[in-house]
C-alpha positions as CSV (number, residue, x, y, z in Angstrom):
1,M,101.2,-177.0,-108.3
2,K,104.0,-178.6,-110.9
3,K,102.2,-176.4,-113.8
4,I,102.7,-173.0,-111.5
5,I,106.4,-173.7,-110.9
6,H,107.2,-174.5,-114.7
7,H,105.0,-171.6,-115.5
8,L,107.1,-169.4,-113.5
9,R,110.3,-170.7,-114.5
10,R,109.4,-169.9,-118.4
11,Q,108.8,-165.7,-117.3
12,P,111.4,-163.7,-117.9
13,E,113.7,-162.7,-114.7
14,E,112.3,-159.2,-114.5
15,N,108.7,-160.9,-113.7
16,R,110.1,-163.6,-111.4
17,R,111.5,-161.3,-109.4
18,H,108.4,-159.1,-109.2
19,I,106.5,-162.0,-108.0
20,L,109.1,-162.9,-105.3
21,H,108.9,-159.2,-104.2
22,I,105.6,-159.5,-103.9
23,I,105.0,-162.5,-102.0
24,I,107.9,-162.1,-99.3
25,F,106.0,-158.4,-99.3
26,I,102.4,-160.4,-98.0
27,L,104.2,-162.9,-96.1
28,A,106.0,-160.2,-93.8
29,I,102.3,-158.8,-93.9
30,I,100.7,-161.9,-92.3
31,M,103.9,-162.5,-89.9
32,V,103.5,-158.4,-88.2
33,M,99.3,-159.0,-88.1
34,L,100.3,-162.5,-86.2
35,W,103.0,-160.6,-83.8
36,V,100.8,-157.9,-83.4
37,F,98.0,-160.3,-82.7
38,S,99.9,-161.9,-79.5
39,L,101.4,-159.3,-78.6
40,G,97.7,-157.7,-77.5
41,K,96.6,-161.0,-76.0
42,N,99.9,-160.9,-73.7
43,L,100.0,-157.4,-73.0
44,A,96.1,-157.4,-71.6
45,N,96.9,-160.4,-68.8
46,P,97.5,-158.7,-65.4
47,D,100.4,-160.4,-65.2
48,T,102.4,-159.5,-68.0
49,K,101.7,-156.0,-66.7
50,T,103.5,-156.4,-63.4
51,K,106.1,-158.1,-64.7
52,I,106.8,-155.4,-67.4
53,K,107.0,-153.0,-64.8
54,Q,109.4,-155.1,-62.7
55,D,111.7,-155.2,-65.8
56,L,111.9,-151.6,-65.9
57,E,112.5,-150.8,-62.9
58,P,116.1,-150.7,-63.5
59,F,115.5,-148.1,-66.8
60,S,113.6,-145.7,-64.8
61,V,116.6,-145.5,-62.0
62,L,119.4,-145.2,-64.9
63,K,116.6,-142.1,-66.7
64,D,117.0,-140.7,-63.4
65,N,120.4,-140.7,-63.2
66,I,120.8,-139.3,-66.7
67,V,118.3,-136.2,-65.8
68,D,120.0,-135.7,-62.5
69,G,123.2,-135.6,-64.6
70,V,121.8,-133.1,-67.1
71,S,120.6,-130.6,-64.3
72,N,123.7,-130.2,-62.6
73,N,125.5,-130.1,-65.7
74,P,128.1,-127.0,-64.4
75,S,128.4,-125.9,-68.2
76,D,125.0,-124.7,-68.1
77,N,126.3,-122.2,-65.9
């Protein structure tokens, strides 16, 4: 590991930046894959589906109010 670090330090700054961007991109892909995998596991649970449905009920009421307000808009006449 020490040899790798010393080898990287001897590289021009442009090459080091490219290596840094590649490493960050690879780590981001790994993090997204882990997140998607854990999300899929959690959404398959029936208790989670019920809880999500209960949590989203206030938003459905808000959506209904907005739709009613738009359909009753007097400026449309």
